[in-house]
N, C-alpha and C positions, 0 to 999 in steps of 0.2 A: 189403676185402683180397682176398676170394674172386674178385670180379669182375675185379680188377686182374690176378690170377694167370691167370684164364681168358683174359683179353684178351691177355696176354703170350704165352700158349701158342698161341692162334690166330694171333697175329702171326708167331710163329716157324714155325708150320706153313705159313702162306701164303708166307713168305719162302723156306723150303726148297723148297716145291713149285715156285715160279716159277724158282728157281735150277736145278732139275732139268728144267724144261720151258721152254727158251728160245724155243720157238715160240709160247708163250702170253704175251700182254701184258695186264696188268690195269689199267693206267692209274690212274684215281682211284677204282677200285672199293674199297669198304671191306672190311675183314677179315670183318665179319659177313656180307657177301654173297659173299665169296670161299670161305668154308668150305663152304657148300652146293654151290658149283660144283665144288670139289675132291672132295667126297664123290661127286657124280654122275660126274665124270670118272674117278675111280678105279674106279667100278663097271663102266664100259665097258673101261677099261684103255688103256695107252699105244699098243698096236698098233692099236686101233680109231680112236683120235683123235690120231694123230701128224700133226697139221695145224696151220697157222698160224691162231691164234684171237686176236682182239683183243676184250676186254670193255670196254664203255662204258656210261655212263648216258645215257639219252635220255628226253625227255618223251613218254611213251606213255600213253594212256588206255584204249584198247580192249584192250590186252594188258599183262601184267606183264613179259613178256619177248618178244623177237623175235630171230631169227637170219637173217642174209643172207650171201650171197657178195659179194665185191667186184665193182664194176661192170666190171672188166677180165677177168672169168673166161673169157670167150669168146676172149680174145686172148693168154692166157699158158699155159705148160705146166702140166700137172696138179701138178707138184711146186712150182710157184710160186703156186698158188691161195691166196687170203686170204679169211678168213671173219670175220664180226663177230657178236658176241652182245651184244644191248642189254638193259639192265635199266631199267625205268621209274624215274624219279626223282620221280614224282608222290607226294605225301604226303596227298592229299585224296581219300578214298574216294567222296565225293559227286560228284566230277568224273570218276572212272574207276578203273582198276586201280592197286593199290599192290603193293610188294614188300617194303619195309623192315620191315613189322610182321607178316609171315607167320611162322608157326612154322617151325623149321629143316627139318622133314621136308617141309613144303609147298614151301619154297624149293628143296630138293634135288630134289623131284619135277619141278618145272618146269624146273630146270637139266637134268635127265636127258632131259626131252622135247626141249629145244632141242639137246642133244647129238645126239639122234636125227636131228634135221633136218640137222645138220652132216654126220653120217655119210652120210645120204641124198644130200646135195649132192655129197659127195666121190666117191661111187660112180657118179655120172652122167657121161656123156660130154657134150661141148659141145652136141651136137645135142639130147640129152635135157634139158640145162639150159635151152636155149632153149624147147623145147616145154613144159616144166614152168612156166617163167616166164609164158608166154602163157596157158596153161590156168588156172593158179592165179589170175592177175590178173583174167582174164575172169570166172571163177566167183566171185571175191571181190566184184567189182563187182555181179554178179547177186544175190549174197546180201544186198546192201543194199536190194534191192527188197522192199517189204512182202509178206508171205505172201498167197497168193491162195486164197480158199476158194470152191470150186465145189460146187453142189448138183446131184448126178446122181441123179434119181429121189428116193428117200428117204435117200440117202447124202450126206454132206458130205465132200468130198475137199479136203485142204489141200496146196497146192503151194508149196514153199519153194525159189525159184530159187537155184541155186548151192550150197545147203547139202549136198546129197548128195555132190557131188564133194569139198568141203572136209572133210566128215566122214570120207570114205574115206581121204584123205591123212593127216589127223591121227590117225585110229585106227591106221593103219600105223606112224606114228611112235611112238604109244603102245606098240605091240608091241615096238619096239626097246628102249624103256626097261624094259619088263617082262622081256624076255629078259636084260637086263643085271642083273636082280635088284632093280629099283626099283619094283616093283608097289605096295608099301605107300606109298612116298614119292609116287608119281604120284597114287595115289588121294587122299592127303592134300592135294596141291595142287589137284586138281579139286574135292574136297569143300569145301575152304576157300573157293575162288573162288565156287562156286555156292551153298553153303549157309550159310557163316559170315560172309564179308565183307559190307560194307555198300555195295558198289559199285552203280551204277545197274542197275535190273531188266532193261533192254534188253541189257546186257552179260552178265548172268547167264543170260538166256534163250538168247543166242547160244552161250555156252559149254556150256550144257546140251544144245543141239542137236548140237554138233560134237564135244565132248570127253567127255561123261558116261559112255557105255558103255565099259567096259574088258573086252574079250573075250579 
């Protein structure tokens, strides 16, 4: 009975939120996944995220969530920009990241991080979007190269191609979530992914390199 009442309340909250925010489309996103999105959105506030957002499930393994701008962003007015927030529908941690079984604070933290990306995109000019796309894509590809260990005298130097750039970008986005009051939730999301989940070690290592430090 308690679970039923809780579910009904969450359904009502989600319905009211979507009615009040016509620029947001939830599609087939479950109420359990909408509630953490709503929590993160409300932390930023309507003024910060008064943009067109479509939430969708997608088969992701390297990330639990991803945010993108629509392919036509360079050809439309800023007021007509569209953004997508994807949530992984993967349910097998041995194959990659999951979202459905995260604690709500962890989910909220990652939603807040993705909201930060959307704010960052919205603030960029078309030229900046183009430059960011090229730079991020290039460094993302570089980051797939295995780390290089050089021996200089008695010292061992580790070179991680692309990681430094990606870490700088993602840490800047983390700061947006922190400034919105989501530091605890963001830390919960990062800690769950790196320390608690049973996802492949290579993904944990990557997240530890890029997301771990919250400054």
